[in-house]
N, C-alpha and C positions, 0 to 999 in steps of 0.2 A: 592387339592389332596384327602382330607378326602372324600369328596363327590364322586370321583372317586373310590376310595377304597370300599365305601359302595355300590356303585351302581354295581360293578363288583362282589362283594361278594355275594349280594342278587340274581343276575342273575345266579351266578354260583350254588347256593343252589337251584335253581328252586323252589323257595318259601317255601322250607323246611329248617329248621334250621339243623345245624350238629346234635343237641341234638335230634331233631324229627326224623332224619333219623336213629341215633344209637338206639333210642327207638323201631323204627319199626323193626330194625334188630334183636333186642334182643327178640322180640315177636315170632320171628320164631324158633320153638323148633324141628321141625322136617323136615329132607331135604334130598334129594339124588340127585346126578347129572345124567344126562342122560335122556333118553326118553323111554316110554312104546311103543312097537312095536308088531304087530301080527307076530308071528313066522310061523304060518302055521294052516291050518284048520283040525281039528280031528272030530272023530264022534259025540263027545259031544260039539263041537264048538271050538272057535280059542284057540291057544296056544300063549301065550304072553311072551316077553322077555324085560329085562331092558338093554338097550345099552348105554354104556358111555366110556370113555377113563380114563386109569389110567397109569400114568408115560408114556403116548404117545402109550400105547397099546390099542387096542379096547377090551373091556369086554362086554360079553353078559351073563346075568343071567337069569334063568327061573322064571317067575313070575305066580303064581298059579291064576286062574280065580278069586278067592274070594279075592284077594289082589290087582287087577289090579287098582281099584278105589283109594285105599289108597296109593299105589306106585305113581300113576299119580299126586295126590295131593302133595306128597312129592318132585316130581320132579319141580312141579310149584312153590313150596315154594323155591327150590333151585334157580331157575330163578329169582325170585322176590328178594331174598338174593343178588344174583350176582348184580341184577340191582341197589340196593339200595346202596351196597357197592362201585359201580362205581361211582354213584351219589355223595356219600359222598367224595370219593377221589377227584374227579374233583373239588367239592366245596372248599375243603381245599387247593388243589393246586392253585386254582383261588385267595383264599384269601392270601396265601403265596406270590404269584407273585405279588399281588396287594399292600401288605405291603411293599415288597422289592422295588417297583417301586416308592412307596410313600415315601421311605426313613426311614420307621419305623425300629428301632433297634429291634432285635428279642430277645435279651438278652442271657442267658447262655444255653439255650436248643438247640439253632441252631448249635452248634458245630463249 
């Protein structure tokens, strides 16, 4: 049973430990949800906006041309953050499931 638990846990963590995932998450210090889109063409080039949802509502905010690169990086950071959090949650869920199936007692924190 212990071997099954170890195998399931290592597969779920996708070769990164929960501590490594949390470390990567903590290193992301700037992020914004959404994506940068071309709003239209003007005489001096394209106009950009940041599109995202907030409380289920679509939001669109103007992005000055000189900020497009940094806002685009911030949205990529958000996507990376979301992916790492998802990977962490799946790994912890798999670990929890494997422990339960192996009959491991969880102690007082399980409620």
